[in-house]
C-alpha positions, -999 to 999 in steps of 0.1 A, spaced: 241 -461 599 203 -463 600 186 -493 585 165 -476 558 145 -508 552 134 -512 588 99 -501 597 90 -477 625 98 -488 660 71 -504 681 49 -479 700 44 -484 737 17 -465 755 25 -453 789 10 -471 819 -17 -453 838 -13 -470 872 -41 -453 891 -66 -462 863 -53 -497 859 -54 -504 896 -90 -491 899 -102 -513 871 -82 -543 885 -96 -538 919 -131 -543 907 -143 -507 902 -171 -504 876 -157 -498 842 -181 -469 837 -167 -452 868 -131 -458 857 -139 -444 822 -156 -413 838 -126 -407 861 -99 -416 835 -114 -410 801 -80 -414 784 -77 -450 796 -87 -473 767 -89 -504 789 -120 -490 807 -137 -483 773 -127 -518 761 -142 -534 792 -174 -514 787 -175 -524 750 -170 -561 758 -196 -561 786 -223 -545 765 -215 -567 735 -219 -598 757 -253 -585 768 -264 -582 732 -261 -544 729 -240 -541 698 -247 -504 692 -237 -494 727 -207 -517 724 -198 -499 692 -200 -465 708 -178 -475 738 -153 -492 715 -151 -462 692 -145 -438 721 -117 -460 734 -103 -464 699 -101 -426 694 -87 -419 729 -61 -446 722 -52 -431 688 -46 -398 706 -23 -415 732 -5 -434 704 2 -402 686 15 -386 718 38 -416 722 53 -410 687 32 -433 665 30 -419 630 -1 -438 618 16 -472 612 39 -497 627 39 -522 655 18 -517 686 29 -548 706 3 -568 725 30 -579 749 33 -543 763 3 -544 787 -6 -507 784 -12 -512 747 -38 -539 753 -67 -516 761 -64 -498 727 -60 -531 709 -90 -546 727 -110 -515 716 -99 -520 681 -111 -557 682 -143 -547 699 -150 -520 673 -145 -546 646 -168 -571 662 -196 -545 670 -193 -530 634 -198 -565 620 -228 -570 642 -245 -538 630 -238 -544 594 -207 -522 589 -187 -549 571 -161 -525 555 -153 -509 589 -151 -543 605 -126 -555 579 -106 -523 582 -104 -527 620 -93 -563 618 -66 -554 592 -54 -525 614 -52 -549 644 -33 -576 624 -9 -550 610 -3 -537 645 1 -571 663 -6 -605 649 -1 -619 685 -28 -596 698 -51 -605 670 -47 -642 677 -52 -637 715 -84 -616 710 -98 -638 682 -95 -669 705 -118 -651 730 
């Protein structure tokens, strides 16, 4: 018998080993994103790098791209618009980093409502991930 009170199962994005290995080996994030545009971790890295350099608008654009590519991947993995996206599953981390980066960049450019929505989405998806990312 199914538990009707249980929420949706956790969504786990597939690993993209070639993209992950390229980024891990020190390839430029822009090159990895160009070669593997569906790999959110490359977009997250770009968003983080540009934010650290004081380019909030560019960071926002990279984070939004990774966020949307991540949403596409989540849907292909069975996600129905809500439910856990565990931080502990490493392939999910690129998307979750994009979500956090989008919130941070949105806040920096005065998009307070979007920043709050992104933080809430992140916390609803993974409190563990939110805590890890908020610590910096």
